[in-house]
C-alpha positions in Angstrom: 0.0 0.0 0.0 2.7 2.5 0.9 4.8 1.6 -2.1 1.9 2.3 -4.5 1.2 5.6 -2.8 4.8 6.6 -3.0 4.9 5.7 -6.7 1.7 7.8 -7.3 3.1 10.8 -5.5 6.4 10.6 -7.5 4.6 10.3 -10.8 2.3 13.2 -9.9 5.4 15.3 -8.9 7.1 14.5 -12.2 4.0 15.4 -14.2 3.8 18.7 -12.4 7.5 19.5 -13.2 7.0 18.5 -16.8 3.9 20.7 -17.2 5.7 23.6 -15.5 8.6 23.2 -18.0 6.2 23.1 -20.9 4.4 26.2 -19.7 7.8 27.9 -19.5 8.4 27.1 -23.1 5.1 28.6 -24.4 5.4 31.9 -26.2 3.4 33.9 -23.7 4.1 37.2 -21.9 5.5 37.0 -18.4 2.2 37.8 -16.6 0.2 35.1 -18.4 3.0 32.6 -17.9 3.1 33.3 -14.2 -0.6 32.9 -13.9 -0.4 29.5 -15.7 2.4 28.4 -13.5 0.4 29.3 -10.3 -2.6 27.4 -11.6 -0.5 24.3 -12.4 1.1 24.4 -8.9 -2.3 24.7 -7.2 -3.7 21.8 -9.2 -0.6 19.8 -8.4 -0.8 20.5 -4.7 -4.5 19.5 -4.6 -3.6 16.3 -6.5 -0.8 15.4 -4.1 -3.1 16.1 -1.1 -5.6 13.7 -2.7 -3.1 11.0 -2.9 -2.1 11.6 0.7 -5.7 11.2 1.7 -6.2 14.7 3.0 -9.2 15.3 0.8 
């Protein structure tokens, strides 16, 4: 049980980092890029909290 939870958390963390990297590569202005990064981080934190059974 703990191993599958750890794997899920690691995969989620890697996906968050990948999406943040892809957002950084988009041809957007700085303000829009910052808003997109904040949204990705918030969704990622909520997803990680779901895996840790907080929600």
